[in-house]
C-alpha positions in Angstrom: 111.7 124.4 104.0 112.6 121.3 105.9 109.6 121.8 109.0 106.9 122.3 106.4 107.8 118.7 104.3 107.9 117.2 107.3 104.7 118.8 107.9 103.2 118.0 104.5 105.2 113.9 104.9 103.7 113.5 107.7 99.0 114.2 106.4 100.8 112.3 103.3 101.2 109.0 105.8 98.4 109.4 108.2 95.5 109.2 105.1 98.1 106.2 103.0 99.7 104.3 105.6 97.9 101.9 108.2 97.8 103.3 111.6 99.2 100.2 114.3 97.9 101.0 117.6 94.7 101.5 116.8 94.5 97.5 115.9 96.9 97.2 118.6 100.0 95.1 117.3 101.8 93.6 119.3 105.5 94.6 119.1 107.0 91.1 119.6 104.6 89.9 116.5 105.3 92.4 114.1 106.4 91.9 111.3 109.7 93.2 109.5 107.9 95.0 107.1 105.2 96.9 109.8 108.7 97.2 112.2 110.1 99.3 109.6 106.8 101.3 108.6 106.6 101.6 112.2 110.5 103.5 112.5 109.3 105.3 109.1 106.5 107.5 110.4 108.2 108.1 114.2 111.5 109.6 112.0 109.2 111.5 110.2 107.3 112.1 112.9 110.1 113.2 115.6 111.4 115.7 112.5 108.2 117.2 111.7 107.9 118.2 115.6 
């Protein structure tokens, strides 16, 4: 149940949220909001695996 939820959430994140790795974002210059999005996507990905 939990894994299915996070896999679905991961697919939604992939379609809705921007990909900073494709834009080659420098983490030292990222805003707090961008860092929060990166953390959110990392947490969801970790839980879906």
